[in-house]
N, C-alpha and C positions, 0 to 999 in steps of 0.2 A: 153385541152383535155379531155374528160373523157373516161376512160378505160371500154372496151366492158364487162369484168368482172362485174364491180360496177353497168352499166347500167342494166345487167341481173339481179344481185341480188336485186336491187330496182325494178323492174318491178315484178317478184315473189314473193315479198314481201306481208305479208297479210294486209288486210285494218283494222285489228282490235289496241287496243291499245299497246303501247309498247315503248321500248326504243332502241336507236339504236347506235352502237358505229363505227366512222369511223377510220380505220386504215392506215398508210401510209406503203411502201414496206418492211419498215423495222419492221414490227408488231407494232409499235408504236401508241397509242391512240391519234388520233390529235383533234375529236371532239366528245362529248356525247350530244345526242338531245332525246325528246321525242314527240309524236303525239299519238291523239287517233285514227289515222290511218296513220301507218307506212308508207304503200306504196305511199300513195298522197305526206305526207312531203319529203320522200327522192326523188321522182320526181320532186318537189319543188325546193331542192336544185340542182338538176342538171339543169334544165330549167332556175334556176335564172340569173340575171345579176348582181345582189349585187357582191360586191368586195370577202366579208367573205367568201360567198357560193360557190363563183368561186374558191378560193382558197383551200376551203376543199375538193371539188370533182376532182381538179386538182392534189392534193398529196395524195389521198386517192386511194387505190387498191380493198379495200373489207370494207365490213359494215357488222356488226354481231348486231343480233337483237334477245332482249330478248322480248317475249311476256308476257304482266301483264293482270291483271282482271281488273284494275279500273285506272280513270285518276290520284286521289291521290297517287296508289301505285308508278304509273310510276314518279310522284313527288320525291318520296322517294327515289326509286331506281336509277334516274338520280343523285339525289344530293350524293349519296353514291359513285357512279362512280366518280364522278367527284374530291370528296374528294380525292379518292383513286389513280387515273390517272393522274391529273391535266392537262388536255388536252389544248393546247397551244391556242386554239381557243374557248375555254371558259374562258374567260377574267374575266368577270363581276363575275361568281362564284368562278372562282379560288381566285380572289383577296379579297373575304370575309373571313377575316383570325381572325376576333375577333367574339366570341360565342354570340349568341342572347338569351336572356331570354325573357318567356312570364311573363308578369309582372299583378298581381290582386291586387288594393290597396283594403283598408281595412275602407274606409271614409262611409258616411250614404248610397252612391249610389256607390258602388265599379266600377272604370272602369278599363278595361282591354287592355292594350298595352304592346307593346316590347321594350327591353331595353338592353343597353350595360353590365349593371352592374347589381350587387343583394346586392348592399349596403343600402337600405331602410330597416328598421328594422320591419316597419308598414305593408310592402306589402308582398304578397305570390308570389314565383318565381318557375317557372318551365323551367327546361332547365340545362344546358345551350345546344343550339342546333348550328351544323355547319354551318349551312345554311340559312341566313335571307330569301331568296325569298322562301324557303319552307315553313318556318314557317307562313309567311305572308299569303301565300296561304292556308296553314291549317288553322288558324284562321278566313280567309273568310269563308271557309266551316262551321267552327263552328258558325261563324253568323248567316249563313242562317238556323242554327237550333235553336239556342239561341239568339236572339238578344240582344246586349249589347252594354253600353256606352264606347266611347274611348276618349271624350273631357276630356283636362286637367280642364278646369272652365266651370261650370255651367253659362248659361244664362237664360234669360227669354222667350227666343223663343225654338220651337223644332229644332234640328239641322237636318241638310241634311239626315244621315242615317235612321232618325227618319220618313221623309218623304218617303224614300225608304223601309220601314218596317224592316229595320235592327237594328234598336234602339227602343225597343216596351215593356213596355212602357217609353217613354224616359224622363229621369232624369228632363230634362228641363221644361218639361210638367207638370210634377208631382208637382214640385216647385210652379208653377202656379194654381194649385187647391185649390181653397178656404175650400170646403167641407172636414172636418176631415177624415169620414169614408170612402170618395172617396180616400182622399191621401193613406189611409193606406192600403186601397186594393190593390192599383196601386203599391205602395211601397213594399209590400210582392211579388205580381207577379213579379216584375224586381229583386229582391233577391231570389228568387224561381229560377231564369234562372241561376244566378249566382253562386248560389250551383252545380245546375247540371254541370255547367261549371267546376266547382271545382272537381266534382266527375271525369268527363270526363276525365281531365289533370291529375288526379292522378292514373289513371288505374283502378277506382272502376267501370267499366263498368256494371257488372251483379247487382251492389248493384241500380246503376242507372235505370237499365232497369224495376227491379222489382219494384222499387218505382214508376215510370212512369206507368208502367203497372197496380199497382191499382190506382192511379190516372185515369187513362183510364176506367178503370170499372165504379168507383164510378160515374164520369162524367155520363157514360152512363146508370147506375141504377137510377141516380136523372134525365133523359131525357136531359142532357146538351149536345147533341150530337155535338155542334159546337165546344166544348173545348174536347171531345172525341177525333173526328177526327183530331183537333190540335196536339193532344198528340199522336196520330198512327203516322201521318206524321213525326214527330221528333223522335219517336223511329225507323222509317226507316232512317231518316238520321243518328241517332246515329251508327246504323247497319253499314252503308254504311263507315262511317268515320272512326269509330273502327275495321275495318274487318280484320282479322289476316294477318298482314303483313309479305310476304316471303322476305328474305333479296335477294339483288341482288346475291350472291354467290349461293344460292339455284338455280336460274334459271340457273345461268352459269353451275352449276353441271349437270341439269337436263335440256336441252332444251325443253322436253316434258310436262315440267311442268303444264303449262294451260290445256293441252289435260288431264292430268291424273287430276287434280280437277273436269274438265267438265265429266269424266266417273265416279267420286264419286259420282258428284250431282245426276247423273242416278241412281245409285246402288243404294242410300239413299232413293231415292222417290220410286224407284221401291220395294224395302224391305217392306215400309211402305204401298204402295198400293196392296202389293203381297196375303193378307189375304181377300182383297174384288175382288181380279180381279186374280185368279190363273192363269189365260192365258196367263198372263203378262208376257211373256218371254225375252222381250228388250224394251228398253225405246229409242230406235236408234232416231225415228222422232216423232216430238209431235208436234202437232199443236193448236195453242189458236185463239179462236173468240172472237169479240167485237164489240158492237153497238155503233154507235154515230150519236147524232142529236142535234137541236135544236127546242125544241119545235113540234117535229115530221116533221119537214121540213128537206129535203137535209138529207135523212136518210141513213147512210152507214154499214157497217158491214166489218169488216177486217178478214184477214185471214193469220196468220206468221206461219211461220214452222221453228221448229230447229233439225237440225241435229247433233247427238252427242253433245249436249247441245250449239251448236252455232248458230246465224241466217244463214237460207239457202235463202237469196232473191231470187234467182230462182223460188221457191215453194209459195212465198206471192201472195197472190188474195186479190183484194176489189170488194164487192159487191155494187152495188147501188141498194138498196130495192124500188120495184117496184109496189107490191101488198098493202101495208101498207101507207096510206095517213094521218094517225094519230099519236098521242103519242102511239107507242104498241113494248116494247122491244123485248116480247116472239114472236109475231107472225113475227116481222123483224129478229129476230134470228132463227127462224123457216126457214123461206124462204131462206133465208143465207145458213143454212147448208144442206136443202133439195139441193141447187143448188150444194154445195161442194159434197154431196155425190154421185150424178149423174155424179161424175171423177172420181171415185175411180181407173177404169182401165188406163185412161190417164193420172192423175195427182199423181198417187201411194196411196198408203193407210196408214195412219198413225198407230202407235203403243197406241197413247193414246190422246185423244182431249179433251181441257182443255178449259173451258167458264169462261169468266170473270162475277162473277157473285154467288148468293146463290143458294137456293133450287128453287125457282121461275124459273131461267134460266136453271138450271142441269132439272128438270121436263120437260121443253121443249125440251131439248135437246134427253134425254131419248126417249120422245115420236117420235121426228123425227128419229132418228136411228131404234128404232124398227119399226115404220111404212114402213123405206126403206127396213129394213130386210124381212120383213113379207109381206109388200104389202098390208095391211088391215088398213082400216079406222077406227081405234078403238081408245079407251081412253087409257091413262097409264094402263099396264096390271100390274097384281097381279103376275104373274109368269113370267119371262122373262129371257132370254141371250142377252145381248148386241153384236152385230157384231164387234163394237170397243169400248174397254173402254173410261168411260167420267167422268169427276171429273169437280169440279167448284172450284174457289179460291174466297172466300167473302174477300172483305176489311178490313171490321171492325175490325177483329182479327188476319187477314189472315189464316183463317180458310178453309181446303181442305174439300169441300163437297163431299160425296161418294153415289151415290143413291143405295139402298139397295131394293131386292122384297118388295112386300106390301105398296107400296108407303112409305117407310121409308128412312131415311137418317144418316148417320154416318159421324160428324164432329170430324177432325183431327186437333190438335195444334202443329204442330212438333217443334213450335218456331222460331223466326227471324232469330236465326242465325244458324238454320238448314241446311245445304247444298242444303237438298232437297226444301226445301221452297224458298231458293233463287233463283232455277232455275225456280221454278213457278212464282216466283216476276219477273224475267227478261223478262221471256216470255209474262206474262200478261200486262208490262209494254211498251214492243215493241209493242205489239198488238194496246193496246190504243194510242200509239203514230202515228202508221199507220192509225188507224179507223180515229182520228181526223184529220190528215193532208188531206186525201180524202175528209172528211166532208167539213173543210174550203175552200177547192178547188172549192166544187159544191156551196158552198155558195158565195163565189166571183164570179163566172161564173152567177149566180142568180141575183148577183147585178149589173154586169156591164150591160149596155144597148147592145142589138142585133146590129148589122150593118145589 
């Protein structure tokens, strides 16, 4: 029988990432878990027919929730709480008594594995770590950023991870290359990934980021945009993996820690924009638009809204573009933004509009906003005052694009680790996800035969 208080707490929990702690009537911690949606996970415990879940909710009288900022952070907080409280229902994690190391060999093609001891002199070790499950999940995330080999012995065929893009270039494949120059180039690329992993695990993230930023700029200058884009994506992942980690104690001491961090993000972004938008008194509500299509077909535009730094899905909107029949992101954006501006009274007015794109997209947004405020059919004005502040976020270097009078622009680079940049990135990524999901839905609808 589930207690009414426990059921109420589960229903009132947020759908955001977090760690939850079940306690019995004596206040003893009996189970610690994590989820990207705490409310859904708690309710699944309550309705589950599994013996373990039933025992947990039958013995629990309350649940404490620690909101966190990311899935990786929830892993670390969960591991620390399990180690501290040794809950009776966290058997697998509790029994993990032997510390685990991350091992990097020093052979021609260094391998990265886990080890229970650090006795091999020719290998590099990092650790020990208290939880093997946490170490393995962190390594999996690193592997998605910098592919590496974990095979004990090399063969003549590419490994499974190579086919998945998680071992690239694969040492097995390099061994099969007969051309000496190609082999040296592939070997150099593989060892470069290993060096970056060593810097990452050594905590030298600033040095790593500076080095990769230099590589990205050099690739862009020689117009190797594919390599530049790959390095940019790796930099984003590094920022996520090495995001400053708040200890479990900090969350327990301050239940509003996540809200405080969101407030800090908005404060930093507003401070950066204030010289260009003095009227920007608050950044409570921010909206972001993103266009998605395939060759001009099934074109859509998403509108996502963040309130106080968190997604507010009640204000999400999606537009199916009606007037544009070809590849024209600017015209599609203009149509969607015009339709949005016609609903300021009933949908509400944002404090800031963010456009996924650079100068071209921002110019289109400025024209649309100006025409809406003036009701005039004119080109981009030389002198204007926007009704709503608008900026762009250009993917190449995560630059904030700010429109100025006389058709000029200001590009701001606050840095990948700047909280203001991180707020805009989360907003942009959510707009991109929402736009693509609707676009794929329309594509699927067009592909299926009508009855």
